[in-house]
C-alpha positions as CSV (number, residue, x, y, z in Angstrom):
1,Y,-111.1,70.7,260.8
2,A,-108.6,67.8,260.4
3,K,-110.7,65.5,262.7
4,L,-113.8,66.5,260.8
5,S,-112.2,65.7,257.5
6,R,-110.9,62.3,258.5
7,M,-114.3,61.4,260.1
8,F,-116.2,62.4,257.0
9,R,-113.9,60.4,254.7
10,L,-114.3,57.4,257.0
11,R,-118.1,57.8,256.7
12,L,-117.8,57.9,252.9
13,K,-116.1,54.5,253.0
14,V,-118.7,53.0,255.3
15,K,-121.5,54.4,253.1
16,K,-119.9,52.8,250.1
17,S,-119.9,49.4,251.9
18,F,-123.6,50.0,252.8
19,I,-124.5,50.7,249.2
20,R,-122.6,47.6,248.0
21,E,-124.5,45.4,250.5
22,K,-127.8,47.0,249.4
23,T,-126.9,46.2,245.7
24,K,-126.2,42.6,246.6
25,L,-129.6,42.3,248.2
26,K,-131.3,43.8,245.1
27,A,-129.4,41.4,242.9
28,L,-130.6,38.5,245.1
29,L,-134.2,39.7,245.0
30,D,-134.0,40.1,241.2
31,E,-133.3,36.3,241.0
32,Y,-135.7,34.9,243.6
33,F,-138.5,37.6,243.8
34,P,-138.1,40.0,240.9
35,E,-141.5,41.6,241.3
36,Y,-140.8,42.7,244.9
37,Q,-138.8,45.9,244.3
38,D,-141.7,47.6,242.4
39,L,-143.7,47.6,245.6
40,F,-141.3,49.6,247.8
41,C,-139.4,52.8,247.0
42,D,-136.7,51.8,249.5
43,I,-136.1,48.0,250.0
44,L,-134.4,48.9,253.3
45,G,-137.3,50.8,254.8
46,A,-138.6,49.3,258.1
47,T,-141.6,47.5,256.5
48,S,-139.7,46.2,253.5
49,E,-136.7,45.0,255.7
50,Y,-139.1,43.1,258.0
51,I,-140.7,41.3,255.0
52,I,-137.4,40.4,253.5
53,D,-136.0,39.2,256.8
54,N,-139.1,37.1,257.7
55,Y,-140.4,35.9,254.3
56,F,-138.0,36.8,251.4
57,L,-139.2,34.0,249.1
58,P,-142.4,34.5,247.1
59,E,-143.8,31.1,248.2
60,S,-143.4,32.2,251.9
61,V,-145.4,35.3,251.2
62,A,-148.0,33.5,249.1
63,R,-148.8,31.1,251.9
64,E,-149.4,33.9,254.4
65,N,-152.9,34.8,255.4
66,I,-153.8,38.3,254.1
67,L,-155.3,39.4,257.5
68,S,-152.2,38.3,259.3
69,L,-149.8,39.9,256.9
70,T,-151.9,43.2,256.9
71,G,-151.7,43.3,260.7
72,K,-147.9,42.8,260.7
73,I,-147.4,45.4,258.0
74,K,-149.6,47.9,259.8
75,M,-147.7,47.4,263.1
76,I,-144.3,47.8,261.5
77,S,-145.2,50.8,259.4
78,R,-147.2,52.3,262.3
79,G,-150.4,52.4,260.2
80,K,-148.9,54.0,257.2
81,I,-149.2,50.9,255.0
82,G,-152.3,48.7,255.1
83,A,-154.3,46.0,253.3
84,S,-153.8,47.2,249.8
85,K,-150.1,46.8,250.0
86,A,-150.4,43.4,251.6
87,L,-152.8,42.2,248.9
88,K,-150.5,43.4,246.1
89,L,-147.6,41.7,247.8
90,I,-149.4,38.3,248.0
91,E,-150.7,38.7,244.3
92,R,-147.1,39.4,243.1
93,A,-145.8,36.5,245.1
94,R,-148.3,34.1,243.7
95,A,-147.5,35.2,240.1
96,S,-143.7,35.4,240.6
97,I,-141.3,34.2,238.0
98,G,-138.4,34.0,240.4
99,I,-136.0,31.0,240.2
100,N,-136.1,28.0,242.6
101,P,-132.7,26.4,242.5
102,G,-130.3,27.1,245.5
103,I,-133.0,28.4,247.8
104,D,-131.3,27.3,251.0
105,A,-128.1,29.1,250.0
106,A,-130.0,32.2,248.9
107,V,-131.9,32.4,252.3
108,L,-128.5,32.1,254.1
109,E,-127.0,34.8,251.8
110,K,-129.9,37.1,252.5
111,T,-129.4,36.6,256.3
112,Y,-125.7,37.5,256.0
113,I,-126.4,40.6,253.9
114,L,-129.1,41.9,256.3
115,E,-126.7,41.3,259.3
116,S,-124.0,43.2,257.5
117,I,-126.4,46.0,256.6
118,S,-127.6,46.2,260.3
119,N,-123.9,46.5,261.4
120,L,-123.2,49.2,258.8
121,K,-126.3,51.2,259.9
122,L,-124.9,51.2,263.5
123,K,-121.5,52.4,262.3
124,L,-123.1,55.2,260.2
125,A,-125.2,56.3,263.2
126,C,-122.1,56.4,265.4
127,L,-120.1,58.4,262.8
128,N,-123.0,60.9,262.4
129,K,-122.8,61.5,266.2
130,K,-119.1,62.1,266.0
131,L,-119.5,64.4,263.0
132,K,-122.1,66.4,265.0
133,Y,-119.7,66.5,268.0
134,Y,-116.8,68.0,265.9
135,L,-119.2,70.3,264.0
136,D,-120.5,71.9,267.2
137,K,-116.9,73.0,268.0
138,I,-116.8,75.2,264.8
139,E,-118.7,78.5,265.3
140,C,-119.8,79.0,261.7
141,S,-121.4,75.6,261.5
142,K,-124.7,76.9,263.0
143,Y,-125.0,79.2,259.9
144,L,-124.5,76.3,257.5
145,L,-127.1,74.2,259.4
146,S,-129.6,77.0,259.1
147,I,-129.7,76.6,255.3
148,P,-132.7,74.4,254.2
149,G,-131.3,71.2,252.6
150,V,-128.0,71.4,254.5
151,G,-127.8,68.8,257.3
152,V,-125.1,67.6,259.7
153,V,-123.3,65.3,257.2
154,T,-123.3,68.0,254.4
155,A,-122.1,70.7,256.7
156,A,-119.4,68.4,258.2
157,G,-118.3,67.3,254.8
158,F,-118.1,70.8,253.5
159,L,-116.1,72.2,256.3
160,G,-113.9,69.0,256.4
161,E,-113.0,69.4,252.8
162,V,-112.8,73.2,252.6
163,G,-111.3,73.9,256.1
164,D,-111.4,77.3,257.7
165,I,-113.6,79.4,255.4
166,S,-112.0,82.7,256.7
167,K,-108.8,81.7,254.8
168,Y,-110.6,82.2,251.4
169,R,-110.9,85.6,249.8
170,S,-114.1,84.7,247.9
171,A,-116.5,81.9,247.1
172,K,-114.8,81.6,243.6
173,E,-111.8,79.9,245.3
174,I,-114.1,77.3,246.9
175,I,-115.8,76.8,243.5
176,K,-112.4,76.3,241.9
177,L,-111.4,73.9,244.7
178,A,-114.4,71.8,243.9
179,G,-113.5,71.8,240.2
180,L,-116.7,73.6,239.2
181,N,-115.0,76.6,237.6
182,L,-115.4,77.0,233.9
183,V,-112.5,76.4,231.5
184,E,-112.3,76.7,227.7
185,I,-111.3,73.4,226.0
186,S,-109.4,74.6,222.9
187,S,-106.9,73.1,220.5
188,G,-104.7,75.2,218.1
189,V,-106.9,77.8,216.3
190,K,-110.1,76.0,217.2
191,K,-112.0,77.6,220.0
192,G,-113.9,75.1,222.2
193,K,-116.8,75.3,224.5
194,K,-116.5,76.1,228.1
195,K,-116.9,73.2,230.5
196,I,-116.3,72.7,234.3
197,S,-112.7,71.8,234.9
198,K,-113.3,68.8,237.3
199,R,-109.7,69.4,238.4
200,G,-110.5,70.0,242.1
201,N,-111.6,68.1,245.1
202,D,-113.9,65.4,243.8
203,R,-115.3,64.7,247.3
204,L,-116.3,68.3,247.6
205,R,-117.8,68.4,244.1
206,C,-119.9,65.2,244.8
207,L,-121.0,66.7,248.2
208,L,-122.2,69.9,246.5
209,Y,-124.0,67.8,243.9
210,Q,-125.9,65.8,246.5
211,C,-126.6,69.0,248.4
212,A,-127.9,70.6,245.3
213,I,-130.4,67.8,244.6
214,V,-131.8,68.0,248.1
215,A,-131.9,71.8,248.1
216,I,-133.8,71.9,244.8
217,S,-136.7,70.0,246.5
218,K,-136.5,71.4,250.0
219,N,-135.2,75.0,249.7
220,S,-137.8,77.3,248.2
221,Q,-135.2,79.9,247.2
222,I,-132.9,77.4,245.5
223,K,-135.9,75.8,243.8
224,K,-136.9,79.2,242.4
225,Y,-133.3,79.8,241.2
226,Y,-133.2,76.3,239.6
227,S,-136.5,77.1,237.7
228,Y,-135.0,80.4,236.6
229,Q,-132.0,78.6,235.2
230,A,-134.3,76.2,233.3
231,E,-135.0,78.9,230.7
232,T,-131.6,78.9,229.2
233,K,-129.7,75.8,230.3
234,N,-129.9,72.0,230.1
235,K,-130.6,70.0,233.2
236,M,-126.9,69.2,234.1
237,K,-125.9,72.9,233.6
238,M,-128.8,73.9,235.9
239,V,-127.6,71.6,238.6
240,V,-124.0,72.9,238.3
241,A,-125.4,76.4,238.6
242,V,-127.1,75.4,241.8
243,Q,-123.9,73.8,243.1
244,C,-122.0,77.0,242.6
245,K,-124.9,79.0,244.2
246,L,-124.8,76.8,247.2
247,A,-121.0,77.1,247.5
248,R,-121.5,80.9,247.5
249,I,-124.3,80.8,250.1
250,M,-122.3,78.4,252.4
């Protein structure tokens, strides 16, 4: 459990570095090709990363032959993206309002960012393998992984932060550990509203939040429970209810 915890926390640090580099790339695109990000839901998807790496500047895209660009995009995306996307890309490039000063430095910065991102991807892949290795040594992990929406990283993070589940008398203790238990905020004679305490393990709370968002879309039972909660609670309260539900299931 200790090894799992340490490895999971290291992964969090590497993931933060990855997000920082991705943010830098987005900021650079906002300056030189602001129309680009509307075309791709993830700028670090295989096709998008290829275009940024080989073109990046709108004038480079605008000069490209549409048939040639379509062929390259189809090859990288394995046929999932075709001519319509290539045409939109060239149209946006030709009408771009991106800045021109400092192009050489911007291209070099883009190269450094992509190199850093590639390195961080390799580190994350390595850490994921190590998490799986330690997770396989814990008998109950197979039950966690059988829950739709709970993957290797989620299960590893949960067990790394919680430890041996058999030491807990009930799920309420884990909910309290995550700071998701309700407390009444009062002062003097005034009775306040009940809110989650947020006094527990913030990593565990964040993990359960991310798990809840995934489970709402991928786990039919959780989605049904989430819809049921929608009748009486606001969106954030509904998500918290799902977090607590997942803690009980796990």
